[in-house]
TORKOL-4160 file (C-alpha; in steps of 0.2 Angstrom, whole numbers, padded with zeros to 4 digits, m for minus):
111
<pt num="1" X="m0364" Y="0453" Z="0378"/>
<pt num="2" X="m0351" Y="0464" Z="0369"/>
<pt num="3" X="m0337" Y="0455" Z="0379"/>
<pt num="4" X="m0344" Y="0438" Z="0376"/>
<pt num="5" X="m0345" Y="0442" Z="0357"/>
<pt num="6" X="m0327" Y="0448" Z="0358"/>
<pt num="7" X="m0322" Y="0433" Z="0367"/>
<pt num="8" X="m0330" Y="0421" Z="0355"/>
<pt num="9" X="m0322" Y="0431" Z="0341"/>
<pt num="10" X="m0305" Y="0429" Z="0349"/>
<pt num="11" X="m0308" Y="0410" Z="0352"/>
<pt num="12" X="m0313" Y="0408" Z="0334"/>
<pt num="13" X="m0298" Y="0418" Z="0328"/>
<pt num="14" X="m0287" Y="0407" Z="0339"/>
<pt num="15" X="m0295" Y="0391" Z="0332"/>
<pt num="16" X="m0293" Y="0397" Z="0314"/>
<pt num="17" X="m0275" Y="0401" Z="0318"/>
<pt num="18" X="m0272" Y="0384" Z="0325"/>
<pt num="19" X="m0280" Y="0376" Z="0310"/>
<pt num="20" X="m0269" Y="0386" Z="0299"/>
<pt num="21" X="m0254" Y="0381" Z="0309"/>
<pt num="22" X="m0258" Y="0363" Z="0308"/>
<pt num="23" X="m0260" Y="0364" Z="0289"/>
<pt num="24" X="m0243" Y="0373" Z="0288"/>
<pt num="25" X="m0235" Y="0359" Z="0298"/>
<pt num="26" X="m0243" Y="0345" Z="0289"/>
<pt num="27" X="m0238" Y="0353" Z="0272"/>
<pt num="28" X="m0220" Y="0355" Z="0279"/>
<pt num="29" X="m0220" Y="0337" Z="0285"/>
<pt num="30" X="m0227" Y="0331" Z="0268"/>
<pt num="31" X="m0213" Y="0341" Z="0259"/>
<pt num="32" X="m0200" Y="0334" Z="0271"/>
<pt num="33" X="m0206" Y="0317" Z="0267"/>
<pt num="34" X="m0206" Y="0320" Z="0248"/>
<pt num="35" X="m0188" Y="0327" Z="0249"/>
<pt num="36" X="m0182" Y="0312" Z="0260"/>
<pt num="37" X="m0190" Y="0300" Z="0247"/>
<pt num="38" X="m0182" Y="0309" Z="0233"/>
<pt num="39" X="m0165" Y="0309" Z="0242"/>
<pt num="40" X="m0167" Y="0291" Z="0246"/>
<pt num="41" X="m0171" Y="0287" Z="0228"/>
<pt num="42" X="m0156" Y="0297" Z="0221"/>
<pt num="43" X="m0145" Y="0289" Z="0234"/>
<pt num="44" X="m0151" Y="0271" Z="0228"/>
<pt num="45" X="m0148" Y="0276" Z="0210"/>
<pt num="46" X="m0130" Y="0283" Z="0214"/>
<pt num="47" X="m0127" Y="0267" Z="0224"/>
<pt num="48" X="m0132" Y="0256" Z="0209"/>
<pt num="49" X="m0122" Y="0266" Z="0197"/>
<pt num="50" X="m0107" Y="0265" Z="0209"/>
<pt num="51" X="m0109" Y="0246" Z="0211"/>
<pt num="52" X="m0110" Y="0244" Z="0192"/>
<pt num="53" X="m0094" Y="0254" Z="0190"/>
<pt num="54" X="m0084" Y="0245" Z="0204"/>
<pt num="55" X="m0090" Y="0228" Z="0196"/>
<pt num="56" X="m0084" Y="0234" Z="0179"/>
<pt num="57" X="m0067" Y="0239" Z="0186"/>
<pt num="58" X="m0066" Y="0222" Z="0195"/>
<pt num="59" X="m0070" Y="0213" Z="0179"/>
<pt num="60" X="m0057" Y="0223" Z="0169"/>
<pt num="61" X="m0044" Y="0219" Z="0182"/>
<pt num="62" X="m0048" Y="0201" Z="0182"/>
<pt num="63" X="m0048" Y="0200" Z="0163"/>
<pt num="64" X="m0031" Y="0209" Z="0163"/>
<pt num="65" X="m0023" Y="0198" Z="0177"/>
<pt num="66" X="m0030" Y="0182" Z="0169"/>
<pt num="67" X="m0022" Y="0187" Z="0152"/>
<pt num="68" X="m0006" Y="0192" Z="0160"/>
<pt num="69" X="m0005" Y="0176" Z="0170"/>
<pt num="70" X="0000" Y="0165" Z="0155"/>
<pt num="71" X="0012" Y="0178" Z="0149"/>
<pt num="72" X="0019" Y="0180" Z="0167"/>
<pt num="73" X="0021" Y="0161" Z="0168"/>
<pt num="74" X="0030" Y="0161" Z="0151"/>
<pt num="75" X="0042" Y="0175" Z="0156"/>
<pt num="76" X="0045" Y="0166" Z="0173"/>
<pt num="77" X="0049" Y="0150" Z="0163"/>
<pt num="78" X="0061" Y="0159" Z="0152"/>
<pt num="79" X="0070" Y="0168" Z="0166"/>
<pt num="80" X="0071" Y="0152" Z="0176"/>
<pt num="81" X="0079" Y="0143" Z="0160"/>
<pt num="82" X="0091" Y="0157" Z="0158"/>
<pt num="83" X="0096" Y="0157" Z="0176"/>
<pt num="84" X="0099" Y="0138" Z="0175"/>
<pt num="85" X="0109" Y="0139" Z="0159"/>
<pt num="86" X="0120" Y="0153" Z="0167"/>
<pt num="87" X="0123" Y="0143" Z="0183"/>
<pt num="88" X="0127" Y="0127" Z="0173"/>
<pt num="89" X="0139" Y="0137" Z="0162"/>
<pt num="90" X="0147" Y="0144" Z="0178"/>
<pt num="91" X="0148" Y="0127" Z="0186"/>
<pt num="92" X="0156" Y="0119" Z="0171"/>
<pt num="93" X="0169" Y="0133" Z="0171"/>
<pt num="94" X="0172" Y="0131" Z="0189"/>
<pt num="95" X="0173" Y="0113" Z="0189"/>
<pt num="96" X="0186" Y="0113" Z="0175"/>
<pt num="97" X="0196" Y="0125" Z="0186"/>
<pt num="98" X="0193" Y="0114" Z="0201"/>
<pt num="99" X="0198" Y="0098" Z="0192"/>
<pt num="100" X="0214" Y="0106" Z="0186"/>
<pt num="101" X="0218" Y="0113" Z="0203"/>
<pt num="102" X="0216" Y="0095" Z="0211"/>
<pt num="103" X="0226" Y="0087" Z="0197"/>
<pt num="104" X="0240" Y="0099" Z="0200"/>
<pt num="105" X="0239" Y="0096" Z="0219"/>
<pt num="106" X="0240" Y="0077" Z="0216"/>
<pt num="107" X="0254" Y="0078" Z="0203"/>
<pt num="108" X="0265" Y="0090" Z="0212"/>
<pt num="109" X="0267" Y="0083" Z="0229"/>
<pt num="110" X="0279" Y="0092" Z="0241"/>
<pt num="111" X="0290" Y="0082" Z="0250"/>
């Protein structure tokens, strides 16, 4: 009988230890799930903040480029007109020299 009581006691001790182990495991799983949920929520928050920052930067760049487009077009037109004027002046100068050279060639014919 003493051995049976001792066996029953050991079985009860093992069952209690198993129950305690299950509780510890369940608590650990619940803690892990809470941490995962918290990490997911923080990641989502960071993602939303980052997306807002990227969108704001994009809008600033679009606004900057849009404003610069008109200025760039005016600058391009000015540079184009300056280049056309310079080429026209150079052509006028060279055409005068060319005309004089042709006239001299026609007037002074070598025989």
